[in-house]
N, C-alpha and C positions, 0 to 999 in steps of 0.2 A: 487407568489404562488397562489393568488386568481383567480377565473375565471373571465375572461374579454371577452366580445363579441367584434366582429370586430368593432363596433361602438365606443367602449371605446379605440381603438387603433389609430384612426385617429386624428392626431394633427393639421394638416393643417387647418387654419380657415382664411378666407379673410374678417372678419368682421371689421377690422380696429381698434380693441379694443387694450388697452395697453397690454404690455407683462405681463405675469403671476407674475413675480417677482415684478411688480409694483402694484398689486392689493391685497387687504385683510385687516381685523382687528378683529371682535369678532365672536362667534360661534353660530350656530344653532344645533338643536338635530341631532346626527348622530348614534343613535341607541344603547341604554343601556336599557335593559328591567327594567320596573318600575322606571327609572329615567328619568324624563323629563328635559329639559333644562331650567335653571334659569338664564337667560341673564340679562344684564344691558344696559340701554340705553345711559349711561354716558361714552363717550369715554376717558374722562380724568382718569376714574378708571382704564382703561387699559393702558393708557400712549401711544397710538398710534394715527394714523392719523384719519382724519374724514370720512364721508360717502357722497356718491352721494344722490341727491334726488331720490326716487323711480319712476318708471314709472307709467303712468296713467292707464296701463293695469289692468283689474280687474282679480282676481285669478279664476282658472277654478272652475266650479261648481261639486265638487267631493264629494263622500260619502263613507262610510264604505261598502265594498262589490264590489266597482268599480274595474274593471280589466284593467291593461295597458298591451299592447301587448299580450292580451289573456294569460297572464303568472303571473303578479304581481297583487295579490288581495290585496286592501288597507284594513287594519284592524282598525287602530287608528290614528287620527290626533294628532301629538305631538306639532307642531308649526304652527301658521298661522300669518304671519307678512310681511309687505312691498310687498304685492302682490304675495308672494310664500307660500307654505305650505309644511310641513315635516311630513311624516307618517311612522308608523310601518306597514309593508306589509309582505305578505307570497309569496315565489317564489313556485308557484304550480308545477313547472317542476322538481325542485330540492328538494321541500319539506323542505324548510328552511326559517327561518325570515330574512328579509331584511329590510333596510331603504330606503326611496324614497323622493327626493326633487322634487317638481313639480312647474313649472312656465308657465304662458301663453307664446306662442312662440313670441307674439309681446311685451314681456315685455322689458324694456330698458336694462336689465342685462342678458337677455336669452342667447345671443351669447358668453358673456365672461364666464357665468357658464358652457356651454358647452366645451369651449376650456379649462378652469381650470379643469374640471373633466376629460377630456380625457388626458391631461398631467399628471395629478395625477395617473391615471390608468397605465401610462407607467412606473412610478417609481417601482411598484412592491415590495416595501420594507415592510416585515411583521410588522414593528414597527408602520406603519400607518394602519388606518381602510381603507380597500381596496374599490376602486371604481369598481364596477362590470359592469356597463353599463351606457352610456350617449346617449340618443336618443331624436331626435326631430320628433314628428309625431302627426297628427291630431290637430294641432295648440297648441300643448302642448310640452314642454321641460321638461324631467325628468332625474334625475340623481339616480341610484341604487348603494347602498353601503352595506358593511357588517353590521349586527346587532349582537352585542356581549351580550348574555343574561347573561354571567357570569362575566361581567365586572362592576366595580364600579367607578363612577366619583371621582376625587380629590376633589371636592366640598363636596361630602357626606363623604368621608374620614375625611376631615379637621372638619366637624361639630362635630365629636367626640373628637377631640383634635389634637394637632401637631403630626407629624410623628416622629417615633423613628429615630435617626441619621442614622442607616443603611438604613431604607426605604426611607428616604430623599435623601441619597446618591445615591441609586439604581434609584430613580425617575430622578434626575438631570443628572445622567450619561447616562442613556437610551434615555432621551428625547433630550439632547444636542447632542448625537451621531446621532440620527435619523434626527434632523434638518439640522446637518452638511452635511449628505448624501443627503438631499433634496435640499440644496442650492448648492450643487455641480452639480446637474441637472438642475439649474435654477428655482427652485420652492420654494416659500416662503409660510408661513402660515398667519401671521399678525393678526390672532384672537386666538393666543395661551393663553388660560386662564384655570382655574380649571375646567371649564365644558368640555374642549376639550381633557383633559388628563384622561386616564382610567386605572385602574390597574385590571388585569384579576385575575381569581381564582389561577392561577399558579405563580403569582408574577410578571409577565410580564407587562410593562408599554406600553400602545398603545396611539397613537395620532389620533384624527379624524379631518376631515374637512380641509385637506391640500389644500390650494389654493381655494378650493370650498366655504368655509364659507366666505372668504373675497369677493369673487366674488358675492355671494348671497346678500351681504350687500353693494356692491359697494365700498369697502374700498381700498385705495391705500397708498403707502408709498414711499418717495424718497429713504430711506435707509432701505430696507426690512431686511438685515441681522442684522443691529443694533436693529430694531424693535424687531425681533424675539428673539435676545439675551437678550434684556431687559425683554421680557416676560418670558423667562425662569428664569431670576434672580427673578422676582416677584413671580414665582411659588415656587422656593426654599425658598424665604423669608416667603411666606404664610405656606409652610409646616413646617418651623422651629418654627414659632411664632404664627401661627393661627391668624395672622393679615394681612391685605392688605396693601402693602408698599406705599400707597398713602392716602391722606386726605379723600377721599370719600369711604363709605362702598360699598363693591361690593362683589357678589357671596358668600353671606351669611356670610362674614367676615367683622369685624370692621376696619376701616381705622386707620391711625396713628393720634395722637392728632394734632389739627391744631396748626400751628405756630412753631411747634417743628422741623419740617424738617425731612429728611431722616436720621434715626439713625440705626446702626448695630443691626442685629437680636439678638446678645447676650447682648445687652443693653436694648431690649425690654423684653425678657423673660430669666429667670435664667435657667442655665443648658444647653443652647444651644451650640452644637459643634462649637468650634472656627474656625476650618478650613472651615467648611460650611458657617459659618457667613460671613467670609471674602470673600468666592467665591461668595456668593449673591450680596455683595456690590460691586464686581468687575463687575458683570453683569449688574447691574443697572446703571441708568444714574447719576453717582456721580464722574466721572473722575478718578475712581480707588482708591479713598482715603478711607482708612479703619482706624479703631480705633488705631491699633498698628503700622501699617507700611504703605508705599505707594507702591502699586503694579499698573502696567499698567492695564487700564480697558480692559475687554474682549468686543470687539465690533462685533465679528462674532461668530456664533456657533463653527466654527473650533477652534478659540482661546479658547473658553470655554472648549471644549473637552480637549485641551492640558493642561489647567490649572487643570482640574480635574484629568488628568493622573499624574501630578506632586505632587498631594496630597498623604499622606499615605493612604493606602486602609482602609476603615471603615469596620470592620468585624461584623457579625450579633451578637446579645447578646446570651450569653450562656443560654441554656435552664434551667429552674428552676425546680429543682426536689423536690417534697414534701416528707417530712420524713414520713415513715409508722406510723400509730397510735400506742400508747403503748399498750402492751399486757394487756388485762383485765382478771383478774383472776375471773372465774364464781363462783357463791355461791355454786353449787353443787359439792361435793366431796365424796370420798368414805365413807360410813358409816354416812352420814350427810343429805342424802335426806329426806325431810319431816320434818327435825328439824331445828330450828334456829341456825345460827353460833354464837360462843361466841363473847361477846362484845369487847374482847380484840384485834380483828383483824380476818384475815382470818384463817379458820380451816386448821391446819397442816395436811398433808398427813400421813396416818397411815396405816400399813400393816394390812390386814384382820387377824382375829383370826385363829389359826390352826383348821383343821377339826377334831373335837373330836367325831362326831357321828359313828355309825356302818358303814354308807356309806363311810366315810373318811377313816376308817381303811381298808375297802375292796379296795378302790382306791389305798392306798399306796401299798398293797400286789401285786396288778395288775401291778403297774408301776415297782416294784422290779423285778417281774417275767420277764417282757419285756426286761429290762436291762440285766439280766442273760442270757437270750436267744441271745440277740444281741452280747454280749461278746463271747459266745461260737461259734457263727456263724463266728465271725471275726477271731477267733483263728483258726478254721478249714481252712478258705481261706488262711490265712498267711502260714499254713503248706504246703498247696497243692502248693502255688507259690514257696516256697523254694525248693520243690521236683522237680518241673519243671525246676528250674534254674540248679539244680544239673545235671539233664539229659542232658541239653544243654552244660554244661562244658565238659562232656565226649566227645562231638563231636567237640570240639574247634580246634582239630589238623587237622580236615578235611577242604579241600579247599572249600570256599563259592563261589557260582556262582550267577550271576544276572539273574533273570527270565526275558527272552525276552518279556513276556506278562505283566509286571508291569504297572499298570494302572496310576501311580502317574504322573502328567504332569510335563514336564520340563519347567521352567518359562523362556521365551525369555529375551534376553538381550536388554534393551532399548537403542536406539542410535538415534542422531539427523538426520533428513532427509533434503536434500537440496531442496529448492524451486526453480525450473528451470525458472519460470516465473509467472506473475499474471496480471489480468485485472479487470477493474471495471465492475460490473454486475448490470444493472438497467433495468430489462425486464418490469417492470410496469410504468416506467417514459419515458423520452425522449431517454433512450438507452445509456446515457453516464453520468458519474459523476466524475469529476476531474481526467480524465485518466493520465495526465502528471505526477501526484505525486504518482501513484500506486506503484511504486518500493519502496517507504519509508516505506511500511508495512513490508518489510522483509530485510532492510538494516542494521541490528544489532545496530541501534542507537535509543535511547529513546528520543533524541532531536528533532528528525523529525517525521512527521506524514502525512497520508493521511486523508483529511476530506472531508465530504459530503457538499452539499449545505446547507443553513439554511432553516429552516421549522417553521411554526407556531405553531406546537405541537409536542409532544414527539413521536407520532405515524406518523411521517412525514406529520403533518398537515392533516391526514386523506385523503391524496392524494394517498397513495400507501402502501401496506403492508410491504415494506421494500426494502432494496438494499443491495449489499455486494461485496466482493472480491473473484474471482475464483482463486485458487492456481494450478499450474501445477507442479506435482512432477517429470516429465520427463519420468516416466515409472509407471507401476502398482507396488505399494508397500504396506506392511503391515503398517497400521496406528494405533498407540497406543493412542495418545492424540495430541491435538492441544492447545496451550496456546496463548491467544491473550490478548495484553495490550491496553488499550484505555486511552484517556484523558477524565475523567468523567465517572461515572457509566453508563454502556450501557447493554441493553439486546441483547443477540446474540445467533444464532443457528448454528450448523455445520452440513452442508449437504454433502453427497458423490454422485459421480456418479457412474454408474455401472462398475464393473472391466473390462467388455468386451466392453467399449465404445471406438470406434475406433478413435474418435476426441473429441475436447473439446464440451461439450453440450451448446446449445444456448438458451434452454428454462428452466424455473424454474422447470417445472414438471419432468425434467430429473434428478433432484437431490432428495435425500431421506435424511430426517432429522434423525440424529443419536445421537445428544446430544444438550443441550442448557443451559444458564446460565446468570447471570447478575452480574455486577461488574466493577471494573477498571482492574482488572486482572482476566480473566476467563480461567479455564482449562476445555476443552471440550473433555471428554473421552467417546467413544462409549461403549454401554452396551454389545457388542459382537464383535468379530474379524471382522475387516474391511480391505478389500484389494481394492485400487483404485489408479487411477492416478490424478483424478481431485477432489479437495476439494472446497466447497463453504462456506465462513464465511459470514453469513447472518445476518445483523443488523435490529433488529425489533423495539427497543425503543431507543431513542437518549436523551442525557443529555442536560440541559439547560446551556447556555454559560452566561459569564458575561454581554454580551450585551442584554440578555433577549430572544434571539433566540435559536433554537434547532439544533444541528448539531452532527454528529458522527465524531470521530477522532480516527484512528487506528494507534498506535505508533509502534507496534511490533507483529509479528506473528511467532511462533516457532512450527515446527511439529516434532514429535518424533515416533518411531516405537513401 
């Protein structure tokens, strides 16, 4: 989904370095505004492999304002360590913030960093912070990646306390599913820690530094899947207890007491969700032993995803509604303004005294006169109506005819219209979006649906204004309304082609918007009469799925006249 230059697509590398799945361990800063990385040099705190000795190459002499490729302007140095530096920068071409890792070209890890960045860019999974470019030029190697100004590190979240069970469940579900997808493509992280896991303002969890962070530190592992699985278990343990599941303090968290060993999260902190506690223990290196039963240990992210799927789903907490404040009687009441209220309590409401003055008597007579006049007028109108009715009854034997010029409209009878065909419509993208499933939008089954690709945001990741489905009614017909059923609340527009269109339009401009709405079942009714053969159901905002991505799903479309 993210932009990638051609340099980020070339995976072939003849440097002779080890495969990507055998390189990695802790994280460098990958772009969260105002959140600098707080790393630890103790590898035992992470529970993964060691690091290589850094090369003797000195870091490039760079400063704020320096430009790379006449495009990336360096703004702030976030990390400077082991011969490389990480910066917050600005992409002046696209006018957006980015992150940049920079190494000398003769650094001992430069080739492996380039290979890791290019392989990570090919994954293209929106659950990871995307690598946008990986280039070697002018004796410098640099890797450009996304910068997420609205994201917060898990380290920062845990500083305020442990996560709620639903938040912890969402975190481990999304992180495990993302890592399972990465390992299927042969990529490992190996430095998965609270600094590398971010939560965006929409609640989606993102992972930064896939393969790249490990390559920057020269970290490797003989069992990369087990290493990443244990790291996910440590993240869940920390989210539930606000403690790091090893003896050493790390990432702003206190470690477990020495000589006590690894104990279940629900024994460390009261009120911990039992199912999540057991899941954390299955992921950590404890041979699957838990406090209540013996389950097989999860040694790969794929097994962890399966274990999460077997758990009962944890629902979000019910929203708390505060009761409105009690009604407060004011001290002002009729007849008491300017005088103190009696000591016995609130002043009771009393009717005002009758008008006894000369003005009051005159007002009474005026009201009486108006009432008498109104009664007289009403009696006269009643008599006139009765006389008209009598005149009409005299002509009751006459044959009544219908005036041919009667202006009252005849309400048409609504009937379902048959959809002769449909196709996906993606004029602002690559021209195609899941065409094989398009017939599921009108197959009269709510169990099947057509779905879009996944995107990083509700507005199609800001990549395009929308996409949709073109319906062919077979011939020009009167369209009264279109009812669309979605999986998840979706924003949609109904657009129509001209009635004299000889063939199906191929451009977005050929359709005119006639209705719009938002919801899971949306009834789109044009404001005026519409005759057309071609309809466009145009999706503009997508719902977030359980995996934390955004995608549209159309279960059924009905068209009536």
